[in-house]
mmCIF file of the C-alpha atoms, coordinates in Angstrom:
data_MODEL
# 
_entry.id   MODEL 
# 
loop_
_atom_site.group_PDB 
_atom_site.id 
_atom_site.type_symbol 
_atom_site.label_atom_id 
_atom_site.label_alt_id 
_atom_site.label_comp_id 
_atom_site.label_asym_id 
_atom_site.label_entity_id 
_atom_site.label_seq_id 
_atom_site.pdbx_PDB_ins_code 
_atom_site.Cartn_x 
_atom_site.Cartn_y 
_atom_site.Cartn_z 
_atom_site.occupancy 
_atom_site.B_iso_or_equiv 
_atom_site.pdbx_formal_charge 
_atom_site.auth_seq_id 
_atom_site.auth_comp_id 
_atom_site.auth_asym_id 
_atom_site.auth_atom_id 
_atom_site.pdbx_PDB_model_num 
ATOM 1   C CA . UNK A 1 1   ? 0.000   0.000  0.000  1.00 0.00 ? 1   UNK A CA 1 
ATOM 2   C CA . UNK A 1 2   ? 1.296   3.458  -0.924 1.00 0.00 ? 2   UNK A CA 1 
ATOM 3   C CA . UNK A 1 3   ? 1.930   6.028  1.792  1.00 0.00 ? 3   UNK A CA 1 
ATOM 4   C CA . UNK A 1 4   ? -0.538  8.970  1.796  1.00 0.00 ? 4   UNK A CA 1 
ATOM 5   C CA . UNK A 1 5   ? 0.553   12.084 -0.071 1.00 0.00 ? 5   UNK A CA 1 
ATOM 6   C CA . UNK A 1 6   ? 1.674   14.833 2.258  1.00 0.00 ? 6   UNK A CA 1 
ATOM 7   C CA . UNK A 1 7   ? 2.355   18.521 2.233  1.00 0.00 ? 7   UNK A CA 1 
ATOM 8   C CA . UNK A 1 8   ? 5.764   19.900 3.121  1.00 0.00 ? 8   UNK A CA 1 
ATOM 9   C CA . UNK A 1 9   ? 5.094   19.572 6.858  1.00 0.00 ? 9   UNK A CA 1 
ATOM 10  C CA . UNK A 1 10  ? 4.108   15.918 6.661  1.00 0.00 ? 10  UNK A CA 1 
ATOM 11  C CA . UNK A 1 11  ? 0.354   16.592 7.084  1.00 0.00 ? 11  UNK A CA 1 
ATOM 12  C CA . UNK A 1 12  ? -1.703  14.323 4.798  1.00 0.00 ? 12  UNK A CA 1 
ATOM 13  C CA . UNK A 1 13  ? -3.458  16.032 1.875  1.00 0.00 ? 13  UNK A CA 1 
ATOM 14  C CA . UNK A 1 14  ? -7.277  15.770 2.025  1.00 0.00 ? 14  UNK A CA 1 
ATOM 15  C CA . UNK A 1 15  ? -8.914  13.374 -0.374 1.00 0.00 ? 15  UNK A CA 1 
ATOM 16  C CA . UNK A 1 16  ? -10.854 15.293 -3.036 1.00 0.00 ? 16  UNK A CA 1 
ATOM 17  C CA . UNK A 1 17  ? -13.753 12.850 -2.915 1.00 0.00 ? 17  UNK A CA 1 
ATOM 18  C CA . UNK A 1 18  ? -13.989 12.884 0.858  1.00 0.00 ? 18  UNK A CA 1 
ATOM 19  C CA . UNK A 1 19  ? -14.159 16.676 1.118  1.00 0.00 ? 19  UNK A CA 1 
ATOM 20  C CA . UNK A 1 20  ? -15.896 17.595 -2.144 1.00 0.00 ? 20  UNK A CA 1 
ATOM 21  C CA . UNK A 1 21  ? -18.811 19.096 -0.188 1.00 0.00 ? 21  UNK A CA 1 
ATOM 22  C CA . UNK A 1 22  ? -16.647 21.685 1.634  1.00 0.00 ? 22  UNK A CA 1 
ATOM 23  C CA . UNK A 1 23  ? -16.388 24.237 -1.183 1.00 0.00 ? 23  UNK A CA 1 
ATOM 24  C CA . UNK A 1 24  ? -20.172 24.517 -1.815 1.00 0.00 ? 24  UNK A CA 1 
ATOM 25  C CA . UNK A 1 25  ? -20.828 24.662 1.930  1.00 0.00 ? 25  UNK A CA 1 
ATOM 26  C CA . UNK A 1 26  ? -18.171 27.325 2.488  1.00 0.00 ? 26  UNK A CA 1 
ATOM 27  C CA . UNK A 1 27  ? -19.492 29.375 -0.444 1.00 0.00 ? 27  UNK A CA 1 
ATOM 28  C CA . UNK A 1 28  ? -23.042 29.225 0.916  1.00 0.00 ? 28  UNK A CA 1 
ATOM 29  C CA . UNK A 1 29  ? -21.845 30.321 4.360  1.00 0.00 ? 29  UNK A CA 1 
ATOM 30  C CA . UNK A 1 30  ? -20.004 33.314 2.915  1.00 0.00 ? 30  UNK A CA 1 
ATOM 31  C CA . UNK A 1 31  ? -23.029 34.369 0.868  1.00 0.00 ? 31  UNK A CA 1 
ATOM 32  C CA . UNK A 1 32  ? -25.393 33.951 3.815  1.00 0.00 ? 32  UNK A CA 1 
ATOM 33  C CA . UNK A 1 33  ? -23.207 36.152 5.995  1.00 0.00 ? 33  UNK A CA 1 
ATOM 34  C CA . UNK A 1 34  ? -23.914 39.098 3.692  1.00 0.00 ? 34  UNK A CA 1 
ATOM 35  C CA . UNK A 1 35  ? -27.670 38.531 3.474  1.00 0.00 ? 35  UNK A CA 1 
ATOM 36  C CA . UNK A 1 36  ? -28.771 39.640 6.928  1.00 0.00 ? 36  UNK A CA 1 
ATOM 37  C CA . UNK A 1 37  ? -30.003 42.938 8.247  1.00 0.00 ? 37  UNK A CA 1 
ATOM 38  C CA . UNK A 1 38  ? -28.155 44.308 11.256 1.00 0.00 ? 38  UNK A CA 1 
ATOM 39  C CA . UNK A 1 39  ? -30.066 46.613 13.591 1.00 0.00 ? 39  UNK A CA 1 
ATOM 40  C CA . UNK A 1 40  ? -29.229 48.726 16.607 1.00 0.00 ? 40  UNK A CA 1 
ATOM 41  C CA . UNK A 1 41  ? -31.859 50.124 18.961 1.00 0.00 ? 41  UNK A CA 1 
ATOM 42  C CA . UNK A 1 42  ? -31.262 52.977 21.400 1.00 0.00 ? 42  UNK A CA 1 
ATOM 43  C CA . UNK A 1 43  ? -34.074 53.678 23.858 1.00 0.00 ? 43  UNK A CA 1 
ATOM 44  C CA . UNK A 1 44  ? -34.649 57.411 24.246 1.00 0.00 ? 44  UNK A CA 1 
ATOM 45  C CA . UNK A 1 45  ? -36.960 57.680 27.241 1.00 0.00 ? 45  UNK A CA 1 
ATOM 46  C CA . UNK A 1 46  ? -36.136 55.259 30.089 1.00 0.00 ? 46  UNK A CA 1 
ATOM 47  C CA . UNK A 1 47  ? -39.173 56.495 32.058 1.00 0.00 ? 47  UNK A CA 1 
ATOM 48  C CA . UNK A 1 48  ? -41.536 55.385 29.273 1.00 0.00 ? 48  UNK A CA 1 
ATOM 49  C CA . UNK A 1 49  ? -41.962 51.626 29.599 1.00 0.00 ? 49  UNK A CA 1 
ATOM 50  C CA . UNK A 1 50  ? -44.189 50.086 26.945 1.00 0.00 ? 50  UNK A CA 1 
ATOM 51  C CA . UNK A 1 51  ? -45.375 46.544 26.346 1.00 0.00 ? 51  UNK A CA 1 
ATOM 52  C CA . UNK A 1 52  ? -44.373 45.128 22.975 1.00 0.00 ? 52  UNK A CA 1 
ATOM 53  C CA . UNK A 1 53  ? -46.818 45.541 20.106 1.00 0.00 ? 53  UNK A CA 1 
ATOM 54  C CA . UNK A 1 54  ? -46.831 43.587 16.827 1.00 0.00 ? 54  UNK A CA 1 
ATOM 55  C CA . UNK A 1 55  ? -45.010 44.683 13.683 1.00 0.00 ? 55  UNK A CA 1 
ATOM 56  C CA . UNK A 1 56  ? -48.261 44.595 11.667 1.00 0.00 ? 56  UNK A CA 1 
ATOM 57  C CA . UNK A 1 57  ? -49.537 47.493 13.798 1.00 0.00 ? 57  UNK A CA 1 
ATOM 58  C CA . UNK A 1 58  ? -46.479 49.727 13.309 1.00 0.00 ? 58  UNK A CA 1 
ATOM 59  C CA . UNK A 1 59  ? -47.361 52.497 10.843 1.00 0.00 ? 59  UNK A CA 1 
ATOM 60  C CA . UNK A 1 60  ? -44.620 54.055 8.734  1.00 0.00 ? 60  UNK A CA 1 
ATOM 61  C CA . UNK A 1 61  ? -44.210 57.804 8.187  1.00 0.00 ? 61  UNK A CA 1 
ATOM 62  C CA . UNK A 1 62  ? -41.511 59.569 6.192  1.00 0.00 ? 62  UNK A CA 1 
ATOM 63  C CA . UNK A 1 63  ? -41.589 62.863 8.116  1.00 0.00 ? 63  UNK A CA 1 
ATOM 64  C CA . UNK A 1 64  ? -42.698 64.267 11.461 1.00 0.00 ? 64  UNK A CA 1 
ATOM 65  C CA . UNK A 1 65  ? -45.214 66.481 9.633  1.00 0.00 ? 65  UNK A CA 1 
ATOM 66  C CA . UNK A 1 66  ? -47.177 63.385 8.515  1.00 0.00 ? 66  UNK A CA 1 
ATOM 67  C CA . UNK A 1 67  ? -47.920 62.409 12.137 1.00 0.00 ? 67  UNK A CA 1 
ATOM 68  C CA . UNK A 1 68  ? -51.223 64.125 12.914 1.00 0.00 ? 68  UNK A CA 1 
ATOM 69  C CA . UNK A 1 69  ? -51.360 63.315 16.658 1.00 0.00 ? 69  UNK A CA 1 
ATOM 70  C CA . UNK A 1 70  ? -49.154 63.904 19.662 1.00 0.00 ? 70  UNK A CA 1 
ATOM 71  C CA . UNK A 1 71  ? -46.592 61.172 20.264 1.00 0.00 ? 71  UNK A CA 1 
ATOM 72  C CA . UNK A 1 72  ? -43.813 60.022 22.568 1.00 0.00 ? 72  UNK A CA 1 
ATOM 73  C CA . UNK A 1 73  ? -40.353 59.256 21.229 1.00 0.00 ? 73  UNK A CA 1 
ATOM 74  C CA . UNK A 1 74  ? -39.530 55.702 22.283 1.00 0.00 ? 74  UNK A CA 1 
ATOM 75  C CA . UNK A 1 75  ? -36.314 54.667 20.523 1.00 0.00 ? 75  UNK A CA 1 
ATOM 76  C CA . UNK A 1 76  ? -33.881 55.407 17.733 1.00 0.00 ? 76  UNK A CA 1 
ATOM 77  C CA . UNK A 1 77  ? -33.387 52.439 15.400 1.00 0.00 ? 77  UNK A CA 1 
ATOM 78  C CA . UNK A 1 78  ? -30.699 52.094 12.754 1.00 0.00 ? 78  UNK A CA 1 
ATOM 79  C CA . UNK A 1 79  ? -30.481 49.223 10.292 1.00 0.00 ? 79  UNK A CA 1 
ATOM 80  C CA . UNK A 1 80  ? -28.088 48.230 7.568  1.00 0.00 ? 80  UNK A CA 1 
ATOM 81  C CA . UNK A 1 81  ? -27.658 45.441 5.092  1.00 0.00 ? 81  UNK A CA 1 
ATOM 82  C CA . UNK A 1 82  ? -25.951 44.552 1.860  1.00 0.00 ? 82  UNK A CA 1 
ATOM 83  C CA . UNK A 1 83  ? -28.338 45.848 -0.791 1.00 0.00 ? 83  UNK A CA 1 
ATOM 84  C CA . UNK A 1 84  ? -27.145 43.260 -3.294 1.00 0.00 ? 84  UNK A CA 1 
ATOM 85  C CA . UNK A 1 85  ? -28.797 40.592 -1.121 1.00 0.00 ? 85  UNK A CA 1 
ATOM 86  C CA . UNK A 1 86  ? -31.297 42.588 0.980  1.00 0.00 ? 86  UNK A CA 1 
ATOM 87  C CA . UNK A 1 87  ? -34.170 44.745 -0.270 1.00 0.00 ? 87  UNK A CA 1 
ATOM 88  C CA . UNK A 1 88  ? -35.319 48.047 1.226  1.00 0.00 ? 88  UNK A CA 1 
ATOM 89  C CA . UNK A 1 89  ? -38.569 46.283 2.182  1.00 0.00 ? 89  UNK A CA 1 
ATOM 90  C CA . UNK A 1 90  ? -36.680 43.678 4.189  1.00 0.00 ? 90  UNK A CA 1 
ATOM 91  C CA . UNK A 1 91  ? -34.715 46.375 6.017  1.00 0.00 ? 91  UNK A CA 1 
ATOM 92  C CA . UNK A 1 92  ? -37.899 48.353 6.774  1.00 0.00 ? 92  UNK A CA 1 
ATOM 93  C CA . UNK A 1 93  ? -39.584 45.175 8.039  1.00 0.00 ? 93  UNK A CA 1 
ATOM 94  C CA . UNK A 1 94  ? -36.721 44.635 10.494 1.00 0.00 ? 94  UNK A CA 1 
ATOM 95  C CA . UNK A 1 95  ? -37.000 48.256 11.697 1.00 0.00 ? 95  UNK A CA 1 
ATOM 96  C CA . UNK A 1 96  ? -40.759 47.782 12.229 1.00 0.00 ? 96  UNK A CA 1 
ATOM 97  C CA . UNK A 1 97  ? -40.083 44.558 14.150 1.00 0.00 ? 97  UNK A CA 1 
ATOM 98  C CA . UNK A 1 98  ? -37.592 46.316 16.452 1.00 0.00 ? 98  UNK A CA 1 
ATOM 99  C CA . UNK A 1 99  ? -40.037 49.206 16.945 1.00 0.00 ? 99  UNK A CA 1 
ATOM 100 C CA . UNK A 1 100 ? -42.756 46.752 17.966 1.00 0.00 ? 100 UNK A CA 1 
ATOM 101 C CA . UNK A 1 101 ? -40.386 45.109 20.455 1.00 0.00 ? 101 UNK A CA 1 
ATOM 102 C CA . UNK A 1 102 ? -39.946 48.435 22.299 1.00 0.00 ? 102 UNK A CA 1 
ATOM 103 C CA . UNK A 1 103 ? -43.701 49.134 22.304 1.00 0.00 ? 103 UNK A CA 1 
ATOM 104 C CA . UNK A 1 104 ? -43.909 51.658 19.467 1.00 0.00 ? 104 UNK A CA 1 
ATOM 105 C CA . UNK A 1 105 ? -46.914 51.857 17.166 1.00 0.00 ? 105 UNK A CA 1 
ATOM 106 C CA . UNK A 1 106 ? -45.282 53.922 14.416 1.00 0.00 ? 106 UNK A CA 1 
ATOM 107 C CA . UNK A 1 107 ? -41.906 54.832 12.954 1.00 0.00 ? 107 UNK A CA 1 
ATOM 108 C CA . UNK A 1 108 ? -40.659 57.953 11.220 1.00 0.00 ? 108 UNK A CA 1 
ATOM 109 C CA . UNK A 1 109 ? -38.165 56.713 8.637  1.00 0.00 ? 109 UNK A CA 1 
ATOM 110 C CA . UNK A 1 110 ? -35.316 58.762 7.224  1.00 0.00 ? 110 UNK A CA 1 
ATOM 111 C CA . UNK A 1 111 ? -34.280 58.283 3.597  1.00 0.00 ? 111 UNK A CA 1 
ATOM 112 C CA . UNK A 1 112 ? -32.337 55.165 2.657  1.00 0.00 ? 112 UNK A CA 1 
ATOM 113 C CA . UNK A 1 113 ? -28.656 55.702 1.956  1.00 0.00 ? 113 UNK A CA 1 
ATOM 114 C CA . UNK A 1 114 ? -27.037 53.318 -0.504 1.00 0.00 ? 114 UNK A CA 1 
ATOM 115 C CA . UNK A 1 115 ? -23.611 52.975 -2.058 1.00 0.00 ? 115 UNK A CA 1 
ATOM 116 C CA . UNK A 1 116 ? -23.339 53.762 -5.735 1.00 0.00 ? 116 UNK A CA 1 
ATOM 117 C CA . UNK A 1 117 ? -23.847 50.997 -8.309 1.00 0.00 ? 117 UNK A CA 1 
ATOM 118 C CA . UNK A 1 118 ? -20.117 50.609 -8.997 1.00 0.00 ? 118 UNK A CA 1 
ATOM 119 C CA . UNK A 1 119 ? -19.370 49.900 -5.316 1.00 0.00 ? 119 UNK A CA 1 
ATOM 120 C CA . UNK A 1 120 ? -22.222 47.360 -5.182 1.00 0.00 ? 120 UNK A CA 1 
ATOM 121 C CA . UNK A 1 121 ? -20.935 45.451 -8.199 1.00 0.00 ? 121 UNK A CA 1 
ATOM 122 C CA . UNK A 1 122 ? -17.369 45.355 -6.855 1.00 0.00 ? 122 UNK A CA 1 
ATOM 123 C CA . UNK A 1 123 ? -18.620 44.300 -3.410 1.00 0.00 ? 123 UNK A CA 1 
ATOM 124 C CA . UNK A 1 124 ? -20.751 41.524 -4.894 1.00 0.00 ? 124 UNK A CA 1 
ATOM 125 C CA . UNK A 1 125 ? -17.895 40.285 -7.071 1.00 0.00 ? 125 UNK A CA 1 
ATOM 126 C CA . UNK A 1 126 ? -15.568 40.127 -4.071 1.00 0.00 ? 126 UNK A CA 1 
ATOM 127 C CA . UNK A 1 127 ? -18.222 38.535 -1.844 1.00 0.00 ? 127 UNK A CA 1 
ATOM 128 C CA . UNK A 1 128 ? -18.088 41.483 0.506  1.00 0.00 ? 128 UNK A CA 1 
ATOM 129 C CA . UNK A 1 129 ? -20.543 41.500 3.408  1.00 0.00 ? 129 UNK A CA 1 
ATOM 130 C CA . UNK A 1 130 ? -20.242 45.251 3.842  1.00 0.00 ? 130 UNK A CA 1 
ATOM 131 C CA . UNK A 1 131 ? -23.390 47.231 4.538  1.00 0.00 ? 131 UNK A CA 1 
ATOM 132 C CA . UNK A 1 132 ? -24.266 49.462 1.640  1.00 0.00 ? 132 UNK A CA 1 
ATOM 133 C CA . UNK A 1 133 ? -27.938 50.148 2.426  1.00 0.00 ? 133 UNK A CA 1 
ATOM 134 C CA . UNK A 1 134 ? -28.577 52.060 5.634  1.00 0.00 ? 134 UNK A CA 1 
ATOM 135 C CA . UNK A 1 135 ? -31.673 53.547 7.192  1.00 0.00 ? 135 UNK A CA 1 
ATOM 136 C CA . UNK A 1 136 ? -32.548 55.093 10.521 1.00 0.00 ? 136 UNK A CA 1 
ATOM 137 C CA . UNK A 1 137 ? -35.944 55.622 12.088 1.00 0.00 ? 137 UNK A CA 1 
ATOM 138 C CA . UNK A 1 138 ? -37.523 57.155 15.146 1.00 0.00 ? 138 UNK A CA 1 
ATOM 139 C CA . UNK A 1 139 ? -39.828 54.688 16.897 1.00 0.00 ? 139 UNK A CA 1 
ATOM 140 C CA . UNK A 1 140 ? -42.793 56.531 18.406 1.00 0.00 ? 140 UNK A CA 1 
ATOM 141 C CA . UNK A 1 141 ? -45.861 55.773 20.491 1.00 0.00 ? 141 UNK A CA 1 
ATOM 142 C CA . UNK A 1 142 ? -49.071 57.601 19.514 1.00 0.00 ? 142 UNK A CA 1 
ATOM 143 C CA . UNK A 1 143 ? -51.615 57.313 22.365 1.00 0.00 ? 143 UNK A CA 1 
ATOM 144 C CA . UNK A 1 144 ? -54.512 58.168 20.000 1.00 0.00 ? 144 UNK A CA 1 
ATOM 145 C CA . UNK A 1 145 ? -53.678 55.005 17.989 1.00 0.00 ? 145 UNK A CA 1 
ATOM 146 C CA . UNK A 1 146 ? -53.867 52.596 20.950 1.00 0.00 ? 146 UNK A CA 1 
ATOM 147 C CA . UNK A 1 147 ? -57.260 51.145 19.940 1.00 0.00 ? 147 UNK A CA 1 
ATOM 148 C CA . UNK A 1 148 ? -56.056 50.456 16.391 1.00 0.00 ? 148 UNK A CA 1 
ATOM 149 C CA . UNK A 1 149 ? -53.013 48.607 17.774 1.00 0.00 ? 149 UNK A CA 1 
ATOM 150 C CA . UNK A 1 150 ? -55.187 46.535 20.126 1.00 0.00 ? 150 UNK A CA 1 
ATOM 151 C CA . UNK A 1 151 ? -57.370 45.477 17.185 1.00 0.00 ? 151 UNK A CA 1 
ATOM 152 C CA . UNK A 1 152 ? -54.388 44.532 15.002 1.00 0.00 ? 152 UNK A CA 1 
ATOM 153 C CA . UNK A 1 153 ? -52.359 42.775 17.694 1.00 0.00 ? 153 UNK A CA 1 
ATOM 154 C CA . UNK A 1 154 ? -55.113 41.409 19.885 1.00 0.00 ? 154 UNK A CA 1 
ATOM 155 C CA . UNK A 1 155 ? -53.508 42.874 23.001 1.00 0.00 ? 155 UNK A CA 1 
# 
């Protein structure tokens, strides 16, 4: 029987058949690492403690002027993701989910900021997991909307 082939240090070289699955698995893991949305939540009013709501009940506004009722500022939420793999809708859904977790019933979203197309193409080609779509939002609680939230969430 022949001795196994070795590298310079005497460590046996892996059999191609035995480890043929490693490259596809490694590739999938690298791609998946760039697909997620990362969020950060900063509570603004520690004296305002709210029970969680549901993300279906979180309304979305694009400016403070659109909010027609008085409200309390609950938290500042920022989110980012690789826009090659993650849509604006997916990022907004994550922001709404985080807003619901802190008891908000609406968010005021700032404009999305994205890298230019050239940077996206280069990032995708290199398999970069860098965030090139970013958004921030103010999570708010509107007392006048409490009944609507109860109907949507059942709580």
